[in-house]
N, C-alpha and C positions, 0 to 999 in steps of 0.2 A: 699528207694522208687524206684519203677520200672520206666522205661522210659515212659510207658503208663500213670502212675499216674503223672509224672512230666509234661507231655503234658497237662493234665487236669488242673493242678495247674496254668500253664501259661494262659490257657483259662479263668480261674476264675479271674486272675489278670487283664487281658486286658479288660474284660467286666465290672469289677468293681461291684458297689453295685447293678446293675441290673441283676447280675448273679443269676439264680435259678437252682438248681440241677435238671437235667432231666436224669434219669438213662439210658434211651435208647440212648440219645445223647452221654452220656459219654461212653457207651458200643460201640457205633458206632465209636467214636474217637479211642478207644483202638483197635478195629478191623482194622481200617485204618493203625494205627501204626504197628500192627503185619504184615499186608500185605506188608508194605514198608520194614520192617525188614527181612521178608522171601524172598523178591525179587523174587517172583514166575514167573514174566514175564507175568502174566495174568491180564487183566483189572478187575477192581473192580466196581460192581454196588451196590450203597447204596440206599435203598428205605426207606423213612420215610415220614409220612404224613406232611402236612404243619404245621408250628408252632413248629417244633422240633429243629430248629436252624441248618439247613444244611449248611448255609454259614460259620458258625464258624467251623463246622466239616471240611469243605474243606480247610479252612485257618489254622487249628490247627497245622499240621506238619511244615508249614513254620514259624508260630509264635514261635513254640518251638525252631526251628533251630536259629532264630534270637535272642531269649532270651539267649540261651546257646552259641551262636556263634559257632555252631557245624553243619556244612552243610553235614551231613552224608547221607541224602537220595537223595537230588537233589540240584542243584545250583540255580534254579529259579522256580517260580510258574507261570503257565499260567492258568488264571481263565476265562472260556468261558461262556457267558450268551446269552440268546435268544433275548434280547431287549437292544437297546442303552440306554434307560432311566435307566435301572438297573445298567449299568456300573458305572455311577457316584456314585450311592448309595453304591455299594460294594467297590469301590475304596476309598470313603470317610471313610467308616467304617474301612477298612484296615489301612488307615493312622492313624486313631484314636487309633486303637489297637497297631500299631507299636510305636506310640508316647508314649504310656504308658510303653512300654518296653525300648525304647532308649532315651526317653525324648528329650533333645536338639540335640541329634545326629541323629534324624530321617531323616534329609536331606542327610545323607550318604547312605541311602537306596533308591533305585529308584523304586517308585510305579507309574506305568504309565497306562493310558487308550489308547486303540487303537480301533477306530470305525469311521464311517463316520462323526460323530459329533465332533470328537476330532481333531480339527485343531492344527497345529504345533506339531504333534505327532512325526514326524521324523522316525528314525529307529525302527524296531520292536524288541526292546530289553528292558530289565529291570530286576530288582530282583523279582518284582511281576508285572505281566502284567494282566490287566483286559480288556477283549476284547469281541466282538460279534462273533457269528458263521460265518457270512459272511466274516468278516475281517480275522478271523482265517484261513478259507479255502484259501483266496486269498494270505495271507502271506505265507502259506505253498506252494502254487502253484506258487509263485513269479509272480503274475499278473503284466504284463508290464503296465507302465503308472500310477501305483498307487503311493500313498505317501509312501508306505512301501518298505524299502530295507531289504530283508529278510536275516539275518545271520543264517546259518544252526545251529550254536551252541546254539542259544537261546532256540529252542524247543527241541533240542537233549539232553539238560541238565536239562529239566524242569519236574516237576510233572504237568500233564495236568488234570485240573478239568473241567468237562463238567456239567454245572448246568442246569437242566430242559431241556434237549435236545428235548423232545417231543413237546416243544412249538414252534419249527421252522417249522410249518406246511406249506406245499405248495401242490397244487392240483396235481402236477406231481410226487411228492415224490423224486425229484432229490436231495434235500438237504441231505437226509440220504444216498443216493447212493454215493455222493461225500465224505461225512463225513466218511463213512465206509472205503473208500480207504485210507484216512489219518490215521484212527485208526489202520488199518492193518499194514501200514508202521511203525507206532510208536511201535506197539507190536512186530513186527519182529525185531525192533532195540533195544528192551528192555526198552523203555521209559514208565514209569508208567502212566496209564490212570485211573482216578477215575470219574465215572459217578454218579451224585446224582440226585434223582428224587422223587417226591411224586406220580406221576401218569404215569408210563412208560407203554404204550401199548405193548403187546407181539409182535405185528406186527413190531413195530419200533425196539424193542430189537433184533428180528431175522434179520432185515435188517442190523443193525449196527454190530452185533456180531456173525453172522452165522459162523459155523465151527471154533469158537474160544473157548478156555477154559476160564471159568469165575470164579471169586469169588464174592459172593453176601452176603449182609446183608439185610434181609427181615423179620422183626418181624411179628408175628401173631397178629390177633385181640385180643387174650387173653393177649399177652404181652402189647399191647397198652392200654388195659382196666385197667391195674394196674398203669398206669401213673396218677399222681394226680395234675400236674401243670396246666392242661388245663381246660377250661370251657366246655360247651356243647351247642348243638343246641336243643331247645325245640320243634321246628316245622319247617318243610320245606314244602312250598306250591308251587304248580304249577298252574299258571293262564294262560288262553288262550287270555288274553288281551295283547295289545302292551304296551311296557314301555313308559309312558308319565307322565305328571304332575298329572293327576287324579289317576293313578296307585300308584304313590308315596304317595299321600295324603291318599288314602284308606288303604295302607299298614301301614302307621304311626298310623292311627286311630284304626286299628285292633290290633296293638301292644299295644296301650293305653288301649283297652278293656281287653286285656290279662293280663297286668301287672299293670294297674292302673296309669300309667304315660307315657308320651311321651318318646320315645327312645332319648338318648342324642347324640348318634353317629349313623347316618344313612349313609350307603354306597350304592351308586347307580352306577352300572357298565354297561357300554355300549360297544358294539363290535366295533363301529366306532366313530371317533371324530365328524363327521357330526351330528350323532344322539345325541351325548352329547351336542353339541353346540345348537341345536334346543331346547332341553329340558331346558337347562340353561336359554335361553331367555324367555321361557314361565314361568319357575319357578321364575326367578328374577322379572318378571312383576307382577306375582300374589302375591309374598311376600310383595309387596309394596301397595297392596289393601286390603280392608276389605273382599273381596269375598272369600278368602281362608285364614282365620286367623291362621290355623295350621302352615303355613310357617313363620309367624311372630316370632315364637320361635327360628328360626334357622339362623345361618350364613352359606352361601353357598360357598363352595370351589371347584374349578375345578383342576383336575390333569390329564394331558395327554401329548402325545409326540409332540404336535405342539406348546408347550410353550418354551420360551427361557430357556436355561439350568439354569441360575441364578434364574429365576422365579420359575421353577419347584423345585429346591433345597430349596428355601424359603418356598414354600407351603408344601413340604414333611416335612421340619423341624417343621412347625406349626402343621401338621396332627399328627406327631409322639409325639409332646408334649401333644396333646389333646386325642389321641387314642392309644398311644404306651404302652409300658410296664407300668403297674400300679405304679411301684416304681418311675418312672419318672413322670407319669401323675398326681400323687397326689400333686406334687409341682406346678401345673398349676391351672388356674381358672376352677374348676370342674363344675361350673354352666353353662358354655358355651355349647350350643348345636350346632352341625354342620350337614349339609348334604354335603357329599363328592360325587361329580360327577366325575367318573374316567373311564378310558379305561382299557385295559389289563395290564397296568403298575402296577396295584394293585395285580396282580396274583402271583408275586414272589419278594422276596427280601425286602418286607416291613413288619416289625414286628408291625402290628397295628391290632386293633380289633374294630368292630362295634357291636352295639346292634341289628340293623336291616340291613340286606343286601337285596337289590332289584337288580336283575341282569337279563339281557337279556339271552335268551337261547343261549348256546354255546356248543361246543363239551364237552362231559361229563367230560373229564379230566380237561378242563378249568373251568367248573362249580365247580369241587371239589377244585381246587386252590382258587377260589373266596370264597367258603364256609369257607376255612381256615382263612379268615380275619373277621370272625364273631364269637362271643363267644369264643375268642381265649385263654384268660388268666384264671387263677385259679378263680373259683367262679362266672364266668360270664355266663350269659344265652343269647342266640341269637335266632333270628327268620330269616329265609331265604325265599324270594319270588322269584320264577323263572317265568319270563314272556315270551311271544312269541316275534318273530321277523318277520318283513315283508320281510327281505332279509337275505340270509346266509352270506353275505359279512362281514368280510374278509375271512371267513372259506370256505373250500370245501362244496358244497351243500350236498353231500352224507353224510358227517359227521354230519351236522346239522339235516338232516332227520332221520338218525339212532339214534342220541341223543334224538330227540323229541319222537321217538317211544319208546325208553328205559325208559324215564322219565314218559311218559303216562302209560306204562305198569306197572310201579312201584306202581301207584295208591296211596292208603292210606299208603302203606309201604315205601313211598319215604324217610321219615325222618330217618327211621332205615337203609335203604339200602345205602343211601349216606353218612352214618357215620361209617359203618362197613368197615374197610380197605380191607378185603379180598373180600367182596361182590363188593365193588367199583372197585377193580382190574378186577373182572370178568365182570362187566358191561362195563368197558372201552374196554376190549378185544373184547367183542361182538360187540360194536359199530365199532371198527376198522376193524373187519372181513368183514363188509358190505361196506367198502370203497374201491372203485376201482380207483387207481390213473388215472388222465386224461392223454391223449396222449400229448406228448411234442411237442410244436410248432417248426417249422423249425429253426427260428432264435435262440431260446433258446437251441435247440438241438446242433447247431453248437458251441455255447458257452460252453456247458457242455462237448462236445468232446474235445474242447481245454483245459478246466480245467483238465479233466481226464488225458490227456497226460502230463500235468504239475505236477500231483500229484505223483511225483516220483523223481528220482535223476537228471532228466534233467531240463535244464532251459526252460523258456517259449519260444514259437515259435513266433518270431517277425512278420513274414509274416502272420501267422494265426491270431495274435492279431490285425493286421491292418485291416483284412478283416471282423472283427466282427462288427455287427451293434447293437447287444443287449448286455447289461451288467446287471447282476443280482443286482449289487450294484450301479445302475445308479442314485445316489443321488447327490444333490448339497447342500451346506450349505448356508443358508440365514442369514446374520448378521443384526440384528434389533436393532440398538441403540435407546435410548430415544432421542426424537427430540431436547431436550435441553442439551444433553450430551456434555461436554467439551472434546476436543481432543488436544493432543500435536503432532505436525507434523514437518517435515523437507523437504527441497527440496534437492534431491540428483542427482548426475550424474554418469553414468556408466563408469568404468575404466577397461581396459583390460590389463592383465599381462600374462606372459608366463604360469603361473600355473592356469590361468582361470580368470573370471571376478569378480569384486567386485564393490560395490557402495561406493561413496565418498560423504560425506555431503557437499553440496554447500552453503546452507543457512539454518538458524534456529538453535535451535528449536523455534517454534512459538506456541502460544495458540489460538485455534479456539473456539469460544464461543458456537457453535452449529454445527450440521452435515451439514446444508446447506452451511455454510461458507467453509467447506472442499470440498463439491461437486463443488462449483463455482471455486475454485482454481484448482481442478483436471481437470475440463472442459477446463479452460484457458491454462493449460499445455499440452493439448491434441496435439497441433500442434508442440510442442517442443520435438522432439523425443529423445533429449539427456538429458532432465530433467525429473525426476520422483518425485511424491509426496509420501513421506513415513509417515505413521502414526505410532507413537512409544508408545503412551499411550492413554487410553480412560477412561472416567468416567462411572462408574456403577451407575444406578439410579433404585431404587425399591420403588414402591408406591410413586413416585414423591419425594423421599428422596435420596440425594446423599450419596453413601457409599465410595466415593473417587476415585482417579485416580488409574489405574492399568496398569502394563505392557501390551503391545498389545496382547501377546499370551493369557494371562488370560482373557482380555477384549473380545477378539474374541470368545473364547470358552464360556464365560458367556452369550453372547448375540446371540448365534447360535441356529438355528432351522434347522433340516434336512428335506428335502422333496424329494420325489421320482419322477424323470422325467418319469419313466415307467408308473406311475399312472396319471401324469399330463402332457399331451402332450404339448410340447413347454414350453417356459418360462412364468410363471404366471405374472399377472398384478402387484403384489406387488414388483416386481423387477424393475419396470419402474419409472423413475423420469422425471419431467418437469423442465429443467434448461435452462434459456435464450431462452425460446420459443421452445426448442427442446426436443424430447423424448429420454432419454438416459438410458443406463445401466451402472452400476459401478461394475467392477470386482476387486477382491482382491487377491493378491498373497503373500504368505508367504516368508519372507527373514530371514534366520538364522543370528544370530549376527556375526558369523565368516565371513559373506559375506559383512559386512558393516564396513568400516574404520572409526575409531574414535567414535564408538557407541557401548557400551558394553551391548547391549540388542537387542532382535529381533525386527523386524519391519514388516509392511505390505504395499505393494505398492497398491495404488488405481488408477485405470485407468477408464476413461470415453470412452464409445463407443456408437455410435448411435444405437437405438433400432432395426433399420432395417438391420444392418450389420449382415452378416452370421457368426455364431459362430459354429465351429466344435464341435459336441457333445462330451463331455468328456474333451475338452481342457481347460475349465474353471470350477473350482470346488466351488469357493466361490464368492457370490454376496452380495452387500449391498442392504438390503431390505428397503422399505419405511415404517417407523413406523406408518403411517396413517392406515396401514392394520393390525396392531397388537393391541390386547387388552389383558390385563393381565390375565383375566379368560378364554377367548375364544381362545387366542393364535393367530397364523397367519391365516388370512383369505385368502383362495385360490380359493373360488368359483367365485369371481368377475373377469371378464376378460375385 
């Protein structure tokens, strides 16, 4: 058996009974292995439509090396994704695959997430790293003041997998300019780079890989037509209505006229969380009344980036059981009907399929990604409805206008054109030709210049870093515990030694029955500069059901929501608490276990500060959020001030 066939056998084993032979997927895996074997030094671009299992293709060489304990191609894998929400999904799938290879020895392999939402991440290292593009850029640039301590060997000995790079759109195009500098440095150093995409515009390809030799895997429409594992879309409609409850209702009723039954799985995709939230409230209200009996048939599920990590994982698990691969779905209650309200998190990394997809107008490449979540599996039929938008946000306006023009011009041929892979590529290229990147604002320009200087063999410039007022990853983590969550805490004091500071347990551990008890104690310790309150365990609660106490690093990550301070000027109201008649903020600071004497686990310091105190931007990364501003479907409410 050849090495290529051995790699495919490993893939079949790790996927298990859900594995379905896909000739083009297997051919792509073989091409990637041949590329690594030949060690050509050229980057490899792999193009396949959605639904062909690109994630498994990207992981395949690493899974083979793990299974054979033969690290012939690279020592580690760095898997880069466009969205934070996707990192947990890919990391969880990777852990499941590796567990099927190593069983009880899985802990001997380090599979780690690095992104703004991954608190307690530590050093940028691991056998398999799953990260976002912004964290990847800053890790390489050694951005000062970040949580990452960049070891040169990590990336130098990696296979770099870039998944759906075209999804990191910005109006100035700076993301691709920076990424190109990193790719050039990698390629000049002989580090293998694999870019996987369903919809890569030629404009982005040229920006990333101009003047570079390339290897590509790009099947024709005829090759794709021979694949039998996929379903198909019977109709794609374009409506000039705005996406609202009435549009969803009419789309469901039209589907019923077409097929004689209501769709079981309805996916509704919004471009922003705010529009999703508004529609959910209307839909939820109408599903409880006789006015719109259509909605009584459905359970409504929300999925977006403003939900806590544990909440989003729970919902993704439920959606996968109801809408995932039919070999898994058949073991669930097939009679349950759902309406899934989602944002862009549905566009990549989720192997799910709807009967009816209703989506807001977006750039054509994003529309194609969304269509890939409808009629996805063998024998399935799907209907797609594209609606208008009042605002282009969060996309560049030129891209939305060019996409609108392209879809309208397709007219009655839209169903055929958006399903022919070669025609879709041509449409996407035409849309991007009409996009002129916006002029870069001065603060952002200074930051980009700083990063560009750092994207090489030199360390970051400390003085330049201090002068920056803008940061592209200006995110904070908001930890939102359930109001009745139990917590284990200690009182610690700081001890100074020749080799540095450590914390020494002074009292405890104690059990707090809810979050307010902890906040009261943290406030009372505020005046005692030598004593600190450490939280060491927290209780996870989903749907008002306890799933037990967890170590604080897991608990913090489970209950975390990332928000951008670039979009929300100042600290939002959900971070403010009323304790003892005062308005307070509570900041959290990670403490690794090696820094705590007598405690063999990590902890987090909680400090109380008055809301009016000046906080240097970027000096605090983690805040405790008020659970009164969080709902399990709508997520974190940021509009109230």
